[in-house]
N, C-alpha and C positions, 0 to 999 in steps of 0.2 A: 612568514616571509616575506623580505622585502626584494622588490622586483629593481635591477639595475639595468633595465633595458636603454634603448637608445631612444625611445620614444618621447615626443615632445610635450604629452599629455596636459596642455592647456596650458603651457608657462606663457605668461606674458611678456611679451618683447618690451623693448624699448620703446617709450610712448612716442606716437605720429600723430600726425592730424588726420591720417587716412586709415579706417578702418574697413578691413576688409573679412566679414564673416564668412565660416566654412559653409558649403554650397548645400548640406543635406537641411532637407527641410525640416527636422527636429531640432537642429542647431540654429538655422537662422530665424526661427519665429520670435517675433517680438514679444518678450514678456513683460509684465512688471511696469519696470521703468522704461520701457519700449525699447532697449537694447536687447540682442541677441542673446539666447541661452548661454553662449560660450565667447560675451564678448571679455575682452581683455581691457585693462586699467590704459587710460591714455591721459596723461598729466594737461588738464585745461588750465589750472592755476597752481602756480609755484608759492603757496602756504602750507602752513603746519597741518598735520592730521587733527581733525576735530575731537577724535576718541581713542589716541595712543600719543603716548608723549615720545618726542624723538628720541630722546636719550635712553628712554626705555628701551625700544626698539633697538638702539645700536647696542645696548649693553646685553640684552636678550639673544640676539642673533652673533655677537661676538666681533662686532666690526664698527670700526670708525665712520660716523655718518658725515659724510660730503654734501649733499643734498636730499631735496625731497619735495613732493608735490601731491596734490589731490585731483582725481577725476570728478567732476560734480555733475557729471551724465548719469551717474549712477544715484537714486533716492538718496541714499546713504553713501555720501563721496568716499570712492576708494583712494586709497593711500599706497604711495609708491617710495621705497625708499631706497638711495645708493650709498655705495661705498666708493672706492677707487675702481672698481672695475665698472666698463662701459653699462652692464647690465644690471639691473637693479638687485640690491641685496636682500630685500623683502617687497612682497605687493599683497595687500589686504583688499579682497572683494568682498563688501556686503548685499545678499540680494535679498530684496522681500518679493515674493513673486505671488502672483494669483492665485497660485495651489501647492499643494505639497508636493503634487507631481512635478511640477515646474522646478520647486527646488529641489528635487531629488534631481532632476535634468541638468542642473545647474551643478551638481557637486560631481554626477559622473561627468560631464563634461570636462571639470579640472581634475579629478581624480578616478579615470577609468577604472572599473571595477576589475577587468581583467589583468591591470597593471599595477594595483594596490593592494593594501590589505585593509582589514577593517578597521576604521576608528570609531570609536563611542565613549561617551561620558555624558553624564548627568540629560539622558534624554535626548541627545545630539549624535547621530550616526552620517557615515561617509568613509572616506579613506583616505590613506596615507601611504607616502611611498616617496622612494628614493630613486631618482634616475641620473643620466651621465651629469647635468651639471646644474642641478636644483633638487631640491624636495618640495614636496606640498603635502599640505593638511586641509582638506575639504569636508566641510559636515554641514547638515542640516536638521533643522527641528522646524515643525508645523512648516508654513512657508515661508521660512528664512532659511538663507545658506550662508556660511562664512568660509571664503576660500584664501588661503594663504600660500604664497610661494617665497622660498629662500633659496638662497645661494649657497646655503650650505649644507651638505651633504649627509644629513640627520632630521628624522622628521619630529624630534622634542622641541626644537626651534620653531618651527613654524603654528607648532599645537600650543605653545605656551603663547603665542603671539595671538592664534585664534581665541582661545580662552580668555584673555585678556581683553579682546576686541569685544567678545559676547557679554564680559561682566560688567565693562565702561557703558555699553550701550543698553544694557537691563534686557537682553534679549533671553 
């Protein structure tokens, strides 16, 4: 069953230069790349995503691409893609965490277990869900986590983007 609640579920906001992590100790603990478990992407450089083709993302998400950038604070740069709306059409975050438990925590922050349904493929496990204004597909395997948000209200699009990310990065 797909949840369509009004919860945010960790949808990344428009990139800013100031990040305010959630106050709870488990969410604000710095991990892996030194960022909070629930860190969202904030564009630091307006350049191509190093692991996803911009036109492929546009075709997969079903929207024309107007701008894109990366957040190099993450060990593997996060990629943010826009169409005409102010909010991103797709955001991709890849995390390499110190432990499996922390990778699971990253996925749980992006796709809360109570608000999403199970997502599994090729040893990857996590959650998928549709919310008021976005969908999310977030999975982990070992100490890696891949999180994808889309402004399209169906989880297949972020799933395809996540699978392409995993394939391109050889995770």
